[in-house]
C-alpha positions in Angstrom: -17.1 21.0 21.3 -17.4 18.6 24.2 -14.8 16.2 25.5 -11.1 16.6 26.5 -8.8 18.8 24.4 -5.5 17.5 23.0 -3.3 20.6 22.8 0.1 20.7 21.1 2.7 19.0 23.2 0.0 17.4 25.6 -1.2 13.8 25.3 -2.8 13.3 28.7 -0.9 10.5 30.5 2.2 9.2 28.7 2.7 6.6 31.4 -0.7 5.0 30.8 -0.3 5.2 27.0 3.1 3.6 27.2 1.8 0.8 29.5 -0.9 -0.1 26.9 1.7 0.0 24.1 4.2 -2.1 26.1 1.5 -4.7 27.0 0.7 -5.4 23.4 4.4 -5.8 22.5 4.9 -8.2 25.5 1.9 -10.3 24.6 2.8 -10.6 20.9 6.4 -11.4 21.7 5.2 -14.2 24.0 2.9 -15.6 21.2 5.8 -15.5 18.7 8.1 -17.3 21.1 5.4 -20.0 21.9 4.7 -20.8 18.2 8.3 -20.7 17.0 9.3 -24.2 18.1 9.2 -25.7 14.6 11.1 -23.4 12.3 13.9 -25.8 11.2 12.7 -26.5 7.7 12.1 -24.0 4.9 8.4 -25.0 4.7 8.0 -24.1 8.4 9.9 -20.9 8.2 8.6 -19.5 4.9 5.0 -20.9 4.8 4.2 -22.2 8.4 4.0 -25.7 6.9 0.9 -24.8 5.0 -1.2 -25.5 8.1 -3.5 -22.4 8.4 -7.2 -22.6 7.4 -8.8 -20.3 4.9 -10.4 -18.3 7.7 -7.2 -17.9 9.7 -5.2 -17.0 6.6 -7.9 -14.6 5.4 -7.8 -12.7 8.7 -4.0 -12.7 8.6 -4.2 -11.5 5.0 -6.3 -8.5 6.1 -3.8 -8.0 9.0 -1.0 -8.0 6.4 -2.8 -5.7 4.1 -4.5 -3.3 6.5 -1.3 -1.3 7.2 -0.5 2.0 8.7 -1.6 3.5 5.4 -5.1 2.1 6.0 -5.5 3.0 9.7 -3.5 6.2 9.9 -3.1 7.5 6.3 -6.6 7.0 5.0 -8.3 8.3 8.1 -6.0 11.4 7.9 -6.6 11.8 4.2 -10.4 11.7 4.7 -10.2 14.1 7.6 -8.2 16.7 5.6 -9.4 16.1 2.0 -12.8 14.4 2.5 -14.2 12.5 -0.5 -10.9 12.3 -2.3 -9.2 10.7 0.7 -11.9 7.9 0.7 -10.7 7.0 -2.9 -7.8 5.2 -1.3 -10.2 2.9 0.6 -12.1 2.1 -2.6 -9.0 1.3 -4.6 -7.5 -0.9 -1.9 -10.7 -2.9 -1.6 -11.5 -3.3 -5.3 -8.0 -4.5 -5.9 -8.8 -7.8 -4.2 -11.2 -8.8 -7.0 -8.1 -9.2 -9.2 -6.6 -11.5 -6.6 -9.8 -13.5 -6.2 -10.5 -14.0 -9.8 -7.1 -14.3 -11.4 -4.3 -14.9 -9.0 -4.9 -16.7 -5.6 -5.8 -20.2 -6.7 -3.4 -20.3 -9.7 -0.4 -19.0 -7.7 -1.1 -21.4 -4.8 -1.1 -24.4 -7.2 2.0 -23.4 -9.2 4.5 -22.1 -6.6 5.9 -23.3 -3.3 7.3 -20.4 -1.3 7.8 -17.3 -3.4 6.7 -15.4 -6.5 9.9 -16.5 -8.1 8.7 -20.1 -8.0 5.7 -19.2 -10.3 7.7 -17.0 -12.7 10.5 -19.4 -13.1 8.4 -22.5 -13.5 8.7 -22.7 -17.3 11.6 -20.2 -17.8 15.4 -20.2 -17.3 15.8 -20.3 -13.6 18.7 -18.1 -12.8 17.9 -14.8 -14.6 14.1 -15.0 -13.8 14.7 -15.8 -10.1 17.2 -12.9 -9.9 14.7 -10.6 -11.4 11.9 -11.8 -9.1 14.1 -11.3 -6.0 15.1 -7.8 -7.2 11.5 -6.8 -7.7 10.5 -8.2 -4.3 13.2 -6.4 -2.4 12.4 -3.0 -4.1 8.7 -3.3 -3.5 9.1 -4.4 0.1 11.5 -1.5 0.8 9.0 1.1 -0.5 6.2 -0.5 1.5 8.4 -0.5 4.6 9.1 3.2 4.2 5.4 3.9 4.7 5.1 1.7 7.8 8.2 3.1 9.4 7.0 6.7 8.7 3.7 5.8 10.3 5.5 4.3 13.3 7.4 7.6 13.8 4.2 9.5 13.8 2.0 7.4 16.1 4.5 6.5 18.7 5.9 10.1 18.8 2.4 11.2 19.5 1.8 8.5 22.1 5.0 9.3 24.0 5.0 13.1 23.2 8.3 12.8 21.4 9.2 16.1 19.7 11.8 16.6 16.9 13.3 14.5 14.2 15.9 12.9 16.5 13.4 11.6 18.9 11.2 10.2 16.1 14.2 8.6 14.5 14.9 6.7 17.8 11.2 5.6 17.9 11.6 4.2 14.3 14.8 2.4 15.3 13.0 0.7 18.2 10.1 -0.4 16.0 12.6 -1.9 13.5 14.4 -3.8 16.2 11.1 -5.4 17.5 10.1 -6.3 14.0 13.4 -8.0 13.3 12.9 -10.0 16.5 9.5 -11.2 15.3 10.9 -12.5 12.0 14.0 -14.1 13.4 12.2 -16.0 16.1 8.7 -16.6 14.8 9.2 -17.1 11.1 5.9 -17.2 9.0 4.0 -19.0 11.7 4.8 -16.4 14.4 4.2 -13.5 12.0 0.8 -14.9 11.0 -0.4 -15.2 14.5 0.7 -11.6 15.2 -1.3 -10.5 12.1 -4.4 -12.5 13.2 -4.3 -10.8 16.7 -3.6 -7.4 15.2 -6.4 -7.7 12.6 -9.0 -8.8 15.2 -8.1 -6.0 17.6 -8.0 -3.4 14.7 -11.5 -4.4 13.4 -12.9 -4.3 16.9 -11.4 -0.9 17.6 -12.6 0.8 14.4 -16.1 -0.7 14.7 -16.5 0.5 18.3 -15.1 4.0 17.3 -17.6 4.1 14.4 -20.6 3.1 16.6 -19.6 5.7 19.2 -19.2 8.5 16.6 -22.5 7.8 15.0 -24.2 7.6 18.4 -22.7 11.0 19.3 -24.5 12.5 16.3 -27.8 10.7 16.9 -26.8 7.9 14.4 -27.2 10.5 11.7 -24.5 10.4 9.1 -25.7 13.7 7.6 -25.3 15.5 11.0 -21.7 14.1 11.2 -20.9 15.2 7.7 -22.3 18.7 8.3 -20.1 19.1 11.4 -17.1 17.8 9.5 -17.6 20.4 6.8 -18.0 23.2 9.4 -14.8 22.2 11.2 -12.7 21.8 8.0 -10.8 24.6 6.3 -12.2 23.4 2.9 -15.8 23.8 4.1 -18.5 22.0 2.0 -15.9 21.1 -0.6 -14.7 18.4 1.7 -17.9 16.5 0.9 -17.4 16.7 -2.8 -15.0 15.3 -5.4 -12.0 17.5 -6.3 -10.7 18.5 -2.8 -7.3 17.0 -3.6 -7.6 15.7 -7.2 -9.2 17.2 -10.3 -8.5 20.8 -9.9 -6.1 20.8 -12.9 -5.4 18.4 -15.8 -2.3 17.3 -14.0 -4.1 16.4 -10.7 -6.8 14.6 -12.7 -4.2 12.5 -14.5 -2.5 11.9 -11.1 -5.8 10.5 -9.8 -6.3 8.1 -12.7 -2.7 7.0 -12.2 -3.3 6.5 -8.5 -6.4 4.5 -9.2 -4.6 2.2 -11.6 -1.8 1.6 -9.1 -4.2 0.8 -6.2 -6.5 -1.5 -8.2 -3.8 -3.5 -10.0 -1.0 -3.4 -7.4 -2.4 -5.8 -4.8 -2.2 -8.7 -7.2 1.6 -8.1 -7.6 2.5 -7.6 -3.9 5.0 -10.3 -3.0 4.0 -10.4 0.7 0.3 -11.0 -0.3 1.2 -13.6 -2.8 3.4 -15.5 -0.3 0.4 -15.8 2.1 -1.3 -18.1 -0.3 1.3 -20.8 0.5 0.4 -20.9 4.2 -2.8 -22.9 3.4 -3.0 -26.6 2.5 -4.8 -26.3 -0.9 -6.1 -23.9 -3.6 -9.7 -24.0 -2.2 -8.4 -22.6 1.1 -6.4 -20.0 -0.8 -9.6 -18.8 -2.5 -11.5 -18.9 0.8 -8.7 -16.8 2.3 -9.4 -14.0 -0.2 -13.2 -14.2 0.6 -12.5 -13.8 4.3 -10.0 -11.0 3.7 -12.4 -9.1 1.5 -15.2 -9.4 4.1 -13.0 -8.3 6.9 -11.6 -5.3 4.9 -15.0 -4.2 3.8 -16.0 -3.7 7.4 -12.8 -1.8 8.0 -12.8 0.5 5.0 -16.5 1.4 5.7 -15.5 2.4 9.2 -12.6 4.6 7.9 -15.2 6.9 6.2 -16.9 7.6 9.5 -13.6 7.8 11.5 -12.1 10.2 8.9 -15.0 12.6 8.8 -15.4 12.2 12.6 -11.9 13.4 13.1 -12.7 16.4 10.9 -15.9 17.1 12.9 -14.5 16.7 16.4 -10.8 17.5 16.1 -10.7 19.8 13.1 -8.4 19.9 10.1 -6.2 22.7 11.5 -5.4 20.9 14.7 -4.7 17.7 12.8 -2.2 19.4 10.5 -0.5 21.3 13.5 0.0 18.1 15.5 2.9 15.8 15.6 2.6 13.4 12.6 0.2 15.8 10.8 -2.4 13.8 8.8 -1.2 10.5 10.2 -2.3 11.7 13.7 -6.0 12.1 12.9 -7.2 8.7 14.3 -5.2 9.0 17.6 -6.3 12.6 18.1 -10.0 11.5 17.5 -9.5 8.6 20.0 -8.3 11.1 22.6 -11.2 13.4 21.8 -13.9 10.8 22.4 -12.3 8.5 25.0 -9.5 10.3 26.7 -6.0 8.9 27.5 -7.2 5.3 27.8 -8.7 5.2 24.2 -5.7 7.1 22.9 -3.3 4.5 24.3 -5.4 1.7 22.9 -5.7 3.2 19.4 -2.0 4.1 19.3 -1.1 0.6 20.4 -3.4 -0.9 17.7 -1.8 1.4 15.1 1.7 0.3 16.3 0.6 -3.3 16.2 -0.6 -2.7 12.6 2.9 -1.4 11.7 4.7 -4.2 13.4 2.7 -7.0 11.8 2.9 -5.5 8.3 6.6 -4.8 8.4 7.2 -8.3 9.8 5.3 -9.8 6.9 7.2 -7.7 4.4 10.6 -8.6 6.0 10.0 -12.3 6.0 8.8 -12.1 2.3 11.9 -10.2 1.2 14.3 -12.4 3.2 12.6 -15.5 1.9 12.9 -14.3 -1.7 16.6 -13.6 -1.3 17.4 -16.9 0.5 15.1 -19.1 -1.7 15.5 -17.5 -5.1 19.0 -16.1 -5.0 20.9 -18.2 -2.4 19.3 -21.6 -2.8 18.5 -21.6 -6.5 21.1 -19.3 -8.1 24.2 -19.5 -5.8 23.7 -23.1 -4.7 21.9 -24.2 -7.8 19.1 -25.9 -5.9 21.4 -27.9 -3.7 21.2 -25.8 -0.5 20.2 -27.6 2.7 17.3 -26.3 4.8 19.4 -25.2 7.7 21.7 -23.0 5.7 18.8 -21.5 3.7 16.9 -20.5 6.8 20.1 -19.1 8.3 20.6 -16.9 5.2 16.9 -15.8 5.4 17.4 -14.7 9.0 20.6 -12.8 8.1 18.8 -11.1 5.2 16.0 -10.1 7.5 18.5 -8.2 9.7 20.0 -6.4 6.7 16.5 -5.5 5.4 15.4 -4.3 8.8 18.4 -1.9 9.0 17.7 -0.5 5.6 14.0 -0.1 6.5 14.9 1.9 9.6 17.2 4.2 7.6 14.5 4.7 4.9 11.8 5.3 7.5 13.8 8.0 9.1 14.3 9.7 5.7 10.6 9.4 4.8 9.2 10.5 8.2 6.5 13.1 7.8 5.1 11.8 4.5 1.5 10.6 4.4 1.7 6.9 4.7 -1.3 6.1 2.4 0.5 8.0 -0.4 3.8 6.1 0.2 2.0 2.8 0.1 0.3 3.8 -3.2 3.9 4.1 -4.6 4.6 0.5 -3.5 1.4 -0.6 -5.3 2.6 1.2 -8.4 5.9 -0.7 -8.2 4.1 -4.0 -7.7 1.7 -3.5 -10.6 4.6 -2.3 -12.9 7.1 -5.1 -12.1 5.0 -8.2 -11.3 1.5 -8.1 -12.6 2.2 -8.3 -16.3 4.7 -11.1 -15.9 2.4 -13.1 -13.6 -0.5 -12.8 -16.0 1.6 -13.6 -19.1 3.2 -16.6 -17.3 -0.2 -18.0 -16.2 -2.2 -17.4 -19.4 0.1 -16.9 -22.4 1.8 -20.1 -23.7 4.2 -18.3 -26.0 5.6 -16.1 -23.2 9.3 -16.8 -22.6 12.3 -15.8 -20.5 13.2 -12.7 -22.5 9.7 -11.4 -22.2 9.8 -12.1 -18.4 13.0 -10.1 -18.0 11.9 -7.3 -20.3 8.5 -7.0 -18.5 9.9 -7.0 -14.9 13.0 -4.8 -15.5 11.1 -2.5 -17.9 8.3 -1.9 -15.5 10.5 -1.7 -12.4 13.1 0.5 -14.1 10.5 2.9 -15.6 8.7 3.2 -12.2 11.9 3.9 -10.3 13.0 6.5 -12.9 9.7 8.3 -12.9 9.5 8.4 -9.1 13.0 9.8 -8.8 12.2 12.7 -11.1 8.7 13.2 -9.7 7.4 15.6 -6.9 7.8 12.7 -4.5 11.6 13.2 -4.3 12.1 16.9 -5.1 10.5 20.1 -6.3 7.6 20.5 -3.8 7.3 21.4 -0.1 6.2 17.9 0.7 9.0 16.2 -1.2 11.4 13.8 0.6 14.2 16.3 -0.4 12.4 19.6 -0.4 15.5 21.8 -0.6 16.4 20.9 -4.2 14.4 20.7 -7.5 15.2 18.2 -10.3 11.6 17.3 -11.0 10.9 16.4 -14.6 7.8 14.1 -14.3 4.7 16.0 -13.0 2.7 13.1 -11.5 3.2 11.9 -8.0 2.2 8.3 -8.9 3.8 6.9 -12.1 1.4 3.9 -12.6 -0.4 5.3 -15.6 2.9 5.2 -17.5 4.9 2.4 -15.9 2.2 -0.3 -15.8 1.5 -0.2 -19.6 5.3 0.0 -20.1 5.7 -3.4 -18.3 3.0 -5.0 -20.4 4.4 -3.7 -23.7 7.9 -4.7 -22.7 6.8 -8.2 -21.8 5.0 -8.5 -25.1 7.8 -7.1 -27.3 10.5 -9.1 -25.4 8.6 -12.3 -26.3 7.7 -11.6 -29.9 11.1 -10.1 -30.9 13.3 -12.7 -29.3 14.4 -15.8 -31.1 13.9 -17.9 -28.0 11.1 -20.5 -28.2 8.8 -21.1 -25.2 8.9 -24.6 -23.7 5.5 -25.8 -24.9 5.5 -28.9 -22.7 6.3 -26.9 -19.6 3.6 -24.4 -20.5 1.0 -27.2 -20.8 2.2 -28.6 -17.5 1.9 -25.2 -15.8 -1.7 -24.7 -17.2 -2.8 -28.1 -15.8 -1.1 -27.6 -12.5 -2.3 -24.1 -12.0 -6.0 -25.0 -12.6 -6.0 -28.4 -10.8 -3.1 -28.5 -8.4 -2.0 -31.9 -9.9 1.7 -32.4 -9.4 2.2 -29.6 -6.8 
């Protein structure tokens, strides 16, 4: 094998790597500071005043969506499990068809800042907004776990940080920078960070892909043959069943994972909130088209990068390194480009984490400040300054919890953790969004049953699943109270939410507001009255 070798505990030049890493942080902090002059109103802080174009927002959407799970987790999953790891890429990409066809334009026309605006449009405000805020906070927290775990892996590798204590310190620093982005920049600053990050990320993966293919004479077959030869699973890494399908349980787990990935994106609060940063529904739809195009290039590249890591680094070295599967892309970067490329890739991965966590944080804090504080506590009479102040305070609290959760989840595959967040989003939000937009009889009781039923069942199943206990890879591996065999609960919790929403509606004596339902139908399709 040609090229430099990255041995355990050796990462070339930590000073050079740190300099590249620090340069990105300084540049993005400067950008956030420069664009943060107008964050006095809620429209500016939550939605950047709706001034971004469809192209800008689409690139930012891809920056928001292409998280540590995509760059680190999927590359690692492909490097170790081959074909089955690529299934994450397919699920994440196909999911955007639901957004394009059913969600983007209608949500943009109906709401103003948050998902709660859409769900509460024709329902009783207080209970529905409380449910929407609860759902947003839970989903954002689980999504943040993945990003923080990825931060611990990549920066620990970059700086050669060994041990849990050192990685915990790294996660804390990541959280602190992310909180600063949100406090100072609001949605506008966060969006520009995401645009910069997405552009650099796409450029990085495309160049790595071209270099890898060139190394094998632009023969994908030659690359795959070397990947199989350097993987402990051999030829099986090129076939379905390396991770899923060996038993009925793993087969069912795969179906559950696929459902969560494909249906979850349409219920992610931080994705839905991005549709409010453009001036109209046409630009919202154009945003999705740009996002899909950008992500198609990226996910195609992950296939080459993942198998390239298996071919040039080897599955054994990846699993023995700091960060395990999540280190596949940085290790490959060192293999083909030495310390300079390692520093660049690690900085890009870190930028990915910062941008996504900042987007999640501003979404969660906006939901609490707008739905809970402004519309429940102050009954719609909160002034803009106090609402933004509450949002900023909430961002700090959420950031602290994300840091603690990231430390606990450190070592888990980040793609797997994000898949859990998708399951929560599909279970809690998708059914209620679709019912609200398309079913005139749907009422407040159905909304609450659907959201709490889906969210509660998902939480319960995850708690008693191998994710938390009963397996060597569990978050708490020393105890075993596992009752549910599947790692992803989507196949149960998603239907539960649809059934609960339906039963809550038809069994309650509450009558839907027909006039409001008609108004919502016209507004969602035309934008009139927004």
